[in-house]
DRENVOGU-552830 format. One record per residue (C-alpha): x, y, z; residue in one letter. Coordinates in pm, whole numbers. Layout:
c1|c2|c3|r
X|Y|Z|A
...
***
This chain:
c1|c2|c3|r
1554|-541|-3250|X
1228|-673|-3156|X
915|-708|-3375|X
722|-363|-3384|X
357|-358|-3256|X
220|-298|-3594|X
362|-624|-3734|X
220|-848|-3459|X
-105|-1013|-3449|X
-155|-1058|-3081|X
-91|-804|-2808|X
242|-798|-2612|X
260|-758|-2226|X
591|-678|-2090|X
655|-714|-1705|X
967|-567|-1541|X
1032|-767|-1229|X
993|-1132|-1173|X
888|-1129|-817|X
546|-1125|-619|X
363|-828|-787|X
500|-881|-1149|X
446|-1268|-1189|X
126|-1271|-1014|X
3|-1019|-1266|X
160|-1223|-1562|X
0|-1527|-1412|X
-351|-1387|-1385|X
-325|-1245|-1721|X
-219|-1578|-1873|X
-527|-1736|-1701|X
-778|-1485|-1893|X
-580|-1469|-2228|X
-430|-1758|-2402|X
-84|-1713|-2593|X
-265|-1664|-2913|X
-409|-1357|-2776|X
-157|-1227|-2552|X
228|-1264|-2569|X
396|-1205|-2216|X
753|-1118|-2176|X
900|-1066|-1823|X
1253|-955|-1732|X
1399|-1020|-1388|X
1750|-919|-1313|X
1814|-1171|-1036|X
1883|-1536|-1017|X
1522|-1627|-864|X
1151|-1568|-953|X
840|-1550|-737|X
989|-1616|-401|X
926|-1484|-15|X
1139|-1213|45|X
980|-1206|400|X
1102|-1544|450|X
1473|-1442|405|X
1544|-1355|790|X
1421|-1712|871|X
1648|-1885|607|X
1944|-1694|735|X
1854|-1810|1101|X
1816|-2171|1009|X
1449|-2197|1078|X
1399|-2259|697|X
1666|-2514|589|X
1654|-2482|213|X
1657|-2143|3|X
1421|-2324|-251|X
1157|-2350|14|X
1109|-1986|-41|X
1047|-2002|-408|X
681|-2022|-509|X
736|-2088|-887|X
1059|-2139|-1075|X
1161|-1966|-1402|X
1079|-2301|-1574|X
721|-2330|-1425|X
640|-1992|-1543|X
781|-2075|-1893|X
577|-2388|-1919|X
258|-2190|-1836|X
328|-1968|-2143|X
530|-1675|-1979|X
842|-1586|-2150|X
1054|-1507|-1845|X
1410|-1387|-1919|X
1634|-1419|-1606|X
1941|-1229|-1536|X
1833|-955|-1752|X
1800|-593|-1628|X
1562|-326|-1809|X
1776|-30|-1842|X
1536|214|-1991|X
1179|282|-2053|X
1073|454|-2373|X
709|529|-2287|X
659|748|-2617|X
796|457|-2829|X
621|200|-2624|X
946|-17|-2564|X
1202|-101|-2297|X
1553|-162|-2345|X
1716|-451|-2155|X
2068|-603|-2104|X
2151|-965|-2049|X
2381|-967|-1737|X
2561|-1241|-1862|X
2669|-1164|-2203|X
2605|-788|-2191|X
2391|-789|-2504|X
2125|-527|-2508|X
1785|-530|-2727|X
1461|-325|-2731|X
1138|-474|-2663|X
822|-329|-2752|X
506|-358|-2568|X
140|-289|-2588|X
84|-303|-2195|X
374|-263|-1944|X
381|-372|-1622|X
628|-216|-1352|X
697|-423|-1062|X
1040|-309|-965|X
1029|-365|-610|X
1220|-160|-349|X
1600|-175|-247|X
1766|-112|99|X
1846|192|202|X
2228|282|208|X
2320|587|386|X
2592|780|243|X
2863|683|488|X
3228|636|477|X
3278|274|423|X
2916|171|353|X
3006|-18|50|X
3301|-216|206|X
3294|-615|180|X
3106|-742|474|X
2815|-469|470|X
2495|-643|348|X
2146|-510|262|X
1878|-798|255|X
1584|-746|36|X
1623|-1034|-214|X
1703|-1386|-230|X
2035|-1289|-397|X
2098|-1049|-93|X
2015|-1337|136|X
2273|-1568|-38|X
2544|-1306|-41|X
2497|-1263|348|X
2515|-1644|411|X
2831|-1656|185|X
2982|-1389|408|X
2903|-1585|709|X
3054|-1881|594|X
3384|-1745|506|X
3423|-1492|788|X
3596|-1618|1100|X
3467|-1362|1345|X
3154|-1374|1539|X
3042|-1029|1576|X
2761|-853|1388|X
2620|-518|1381|X
2256|-436|1273|X
2196|-97|1187|X
1831|-6|1214|X
1573|-165|1426|X
1252|-191|1204|X
1111|-531|1073|X
1419|-642|886|X
1660|-500|1136|X
1493|-711|1429|X
1426|-1017|1247|X
1784|-1017|1115|X
1921|-967|1467|X
1718|-1269|1602|X
1868|-1470|1280|X
2217|-1375|1382|X
2168|-1477|1746|X
2046|-1799|1623|X
2369|-1857|1436|X
2604|-1779|1733|X
2678|-1420|1679|X
2750|-1160|1924|X
2492|-906|1798|X
2456|-529|1873|X
2187|-325|1717|X
2245|43|1660|X
1895|258|1638|X
1857|618|1591|X
1511|584|1715|X
1400|607|2080|X
1285|237|2082|X
1319|-34|1819|X
1032|-99|1570|X
930|264|1477|X
612|130|1345|X
501|118|1714|X
476|392|1961|X
764|401|2193|X
576|271|2494|X
519|-38|2280|X
847|-43|2127|X
998|-72|2480|X
843|-436|2516|X
1019|-531|2205|X
1356|-353|2337|X
1324|-586|2648|X
1258|-872|2474|X
1581|-849|2238|X
1793|-773|2551|X
1654|-1118|2683|X
1788|-1271|2374|X
2141|-1133|2434|X
2101|-880|2197|X
2294|-540|2267|X
2059|-253|2198|X
2178|84|2132|X
1905|333|2082|X
1919|710|2006|X
2234|660|1818|X
2324|775|1462|X
2612|578|1273|X
2869|817|1134|X
3080|564|938|X
3184|226|896|X
3544|145|986|X
3743|-102|761|X
4062|-284|826|X
4388|-311|622|X
4222|-586|408|X
3935|-331|330|X
3691|-540|503|X
3445|-418|766|X
3606|-405|1121|X
3359|-205|1313|X
3060|48|1310|X
3106|406|1466|X
2878|660|1597|X
2946|1003|1750|X
3020|823|2086|X
3166|489|2028|X
3280|199|1797|X
3105|-125|1802|X
3340|-426|1647|X
3191|-587|1361|X
3278|-880|1125|X
2962|-841|932|X
2708|-540|913|X
2341|-581|800|X
2155|-295|691|X
1803|-293|844|X
1705|72|802|X
1437|-10|565|X
1358|26|197|X
1276|259|-62|X
1097|210|-412|X
1303|102|-684|X
1160|366|-922|X
1472|516|-1097|X
1370|383|-1430|X
1001|532|-1393|X
1148|864|-1281|X
1385|889|-1576|X
1081|829|-1797|X
887|1096|-1647|X
645|868|-1473|X
458|1035|-1163|X
586|974|-837|X
469|1042|-479|X
625|1206|-168|X
788|856|-99|X
920|823|-449|X
694|548|-526|X
484|533|-844|X
151|666|-818|X
-154|478|-950|X
-526|447|-983|X
-758|215|-816|X
-710|-21|-1099|X
-305|-3|-1027|X
-291|204|-1381|X
2|455|-1322|X
-182|777|-1345|X
-180|958|-1665|X
-77|636|-1872|X
-335|416|-2016|X
-137|115|-2105|X
113|95|-1815|X
45|-40|-1473|X
278|-69|-1129|X
229|-287|-833|X
438|-403|-545|X
721|-227|-362|X
752|34|-614|X
431|194|-585|X
259|402|-292|X
-89|307|-169|X
-372|496|-14|X
-409|456|374|X
-767|421|430|X
-743|568|795|X
-540|879|723|X
-638|931|347|X
-268|995|258|X
-52|800|35|X
212|563|194|X
476|339|94|X
441|-12|250|X
672|-279|118|X
469|-615|200|X
436|-921|9|X
70|-941|96|X
5|-606|-93|X
238|-711|-379|X
42|-1013|-452|X
-292|-841|-436|X
-156|-559|-676|X
-59|-849|-919|X
-386|-1009|-913|X
-551|-670|-992|X
-325|-576|-1268|X
-353|-924|-1425|X
-706|-913|-1416|X
-727|-559|-1562|X
-470|-635|-1853|X
-639|-952|-1924|X
-974|-790|-2005|X
-1105|-829|-1691|X
-1198|-573|-1412|X
-1056|-530|-1046|X
-954|-252|-809|X
-714|-215|-520|X
-887|25|-267|X
-586|75|-34|X
-455|-51|307|X
-488|3|690|X
-118|-72|759|X
-132|-410|911|X
195|-584|998|X
322|-869|1243|X
659|-979|1338|X
847|-1157|1623|X
1137|-1144|1838|X
1199|-1507|1970|X
835|-1588|2120|X
728|-1227|2153|X
463|-1154|1907|X
437|-790|1780|X
144|-660|1547|X
5|-321|1451|X
-268|-176|1232|X
-384|164|1148|X
-213|490|1288|X
47|553|1552|X
9|841|1762|X
251|1063|1559|X
52|950|1225|X
-257|1078|1413|X
-115|1385|1474|X
33|1456|1141|X
-308|1395|1007|X
-449|1668|1216|X
-662|1413|1419|X
-769|1458|1794|X
-777|1125|1948|X
-766|912|2282|X
-520|646|2356|X
-601|334|2600|X
-361|66|2710|X
-458|-257|2859|X
-316|-584|2969|X
-508|-929|2926|X
-423|-1269|2848|X
-436|-1504|2517|X
-643|-1754|2701|X
-879|-1757|2982|X
-663|-1669|3295|X
-714|-2013|3453|X
-624|-2224|3138|X
-250|-2354|3123|X
-49|-2142|2886|X
-253|-1807|2943|X
18|-1572|2833|X
12|-1194|2880|X
-33|-941|2625|X
-62|-566|2599|X
-300|-379|2373|X
-294|-15|2292|X
-580|119|2098|X
-624|503|1934|X
-956|629|1865|X
-1098|947|1730|X
-1215|1192|1999|X
-1601|1272|1971|X
-1662|1013|1679|X
-1514|703|1846|X
-1385|584|1512|X
-1111|325|1570|X
-786|477|1433|X
-534|211|1523|X
-416|-88|1723|X
-96|-218|1857|X
-27|-559|2013|X
270|-718|2194|X
253|-1040|2377|X
312|-1430|2343|X
152|-1687|2155|X
-185|-1599|2001|X
-126|-1224|2061|X
-23|-1109|1694|X
-335|-1260|1463|X
-564|-1075|1694|X
-453|-760|1497|X
-672|-899|1214|X
-1000|-816|1425|X
-877|-423|1429|X
-775|-445|1067|X
-1137|-534|959|X
-1255|-300|1212|X
-1051|-35|1034|X
-1148|-104|686|X
-1512|-92|800|X
-1453|244|970|X
-1618|96|1291|X
-1645|278|1603|X
-1516|126|1957|X
-1857|116|2069|X
-1966|-112|1774|X
-1662|-301|1807|X
-1756|-384|2191|X
-2047|-595|2003|X
-1848|-811|1784|X
-1957|-1171|1799|X
-1609|-1305|1843|X
-1517|-1693|1887|X
-1478|-1783|2257|X
-1347|-2098|2451|X
-1126|-2072|2729|X
-804|-2212|2532|X
-833|-1949|2263|X
-980|-1630|2471|X
-1084|-1511|2795|X
-1446|-1421|2806|X
-1380|-1063|2679|X
-1122|-1095|2405|X
-825|-838|2477|X
-946|-648|2171|X
-1283|-609|2298|X
-1139|-510|2641|X
-944|-246|2500|X
-1251|-116|2281|X
-1437|-72|2612|X
-1193|105|2771|X
-1164|321|2464|X
-1552|380|2471|X
-1503|536|2842|X
-1227|748|2710|X
-1413|883|2407|X
-1711|958|2642|X
-1476|1148|2897|X
-1291|1334|2598|X
-1631|1463|2455|X
-1695|1648|2748|X
-1388|1861|2765|X
***
């Protein structure tokens, strides 16, 4: 039994989860308060702390040679900074009324209660595993943590066959399909959507589809997986849909992730429509003065639609951690929300999006115009000027920017940051046309593709306003 709060002279912060949000919060709180003022105890059930989950597909694919390159700070480094980080220890219960958590050492099985004055929940997310026959068979992998990535690599190393099926074509699914192609596998992607990358509108997703097929990936769209077939040894041998079977020596789940909030739900903490924890602007769990939450286990405010969303990205998790750590450490910080910016790639095809898709805008009840333009990454006469396509959504009548999607080659994806800033500032497309962006032939045409799209959107808004 741990020491009670009443018998301790200093405050105790307990952090559940040892990756981006949790350890960013712990580290920031430690910068503001020394060990004499604040004791910090953190629990992590895995083998690794403070790592880049976004880098796992590139490690699996061989672009990143060593797993440890993805680790920003080891448990030993955290401990040297005065954080009692307990690895391979899973928190199994939250006692909110009693201000304590129950944990279990996964190696020894020993259990203990640890009291807290302040609690940070950074439990992350878990890969969706649909309830299908055979889904838990050996050879079927979700990929969310370094432990997951290592398990997949272990399977690849001991499996003789070279056929892989990826279920789902979101960011993880697309990136894992490319990683497996790079490892010499025959890859089939089974996707229930009309096109891959459902974070894009289908017309832009079609460009990703074509690029994936160019890599040698077999795309199967509009297909629902019905079961995982296994061989006599119990291992996966195929993925079945209503119409076909796709042989598989390994299966990777790229369907998406869900917030890991079972502990929070059992403790009665407030969850949103996406089962993520709900917080205020200071990342404090709503209705609980001494509990904060951040990272993939929370829902965040979409600044464009005004609705809560679940977006699992390391960029947000690290910002959440900084905000939480500042508030826990006696300072003050807020996290106002997101606009939904994300980038990815398939081979040399760059994919970017921010703001709302068409169906998001319809769901929010917005009337909008869409425009699509084709341009180049550099001045057309300059060597290496690659084509790119930009799609822009803008609110009818007001001209407020609602969203941008970009698909192109080198130099395309990071242009989405211009749109992300414009969305955050609630700019109109007409205001965007006057943006003073950097120009030189090696970097951009005279009119940057984003501005070309904004000019076309201005015309569409004026025409739509007369309807």
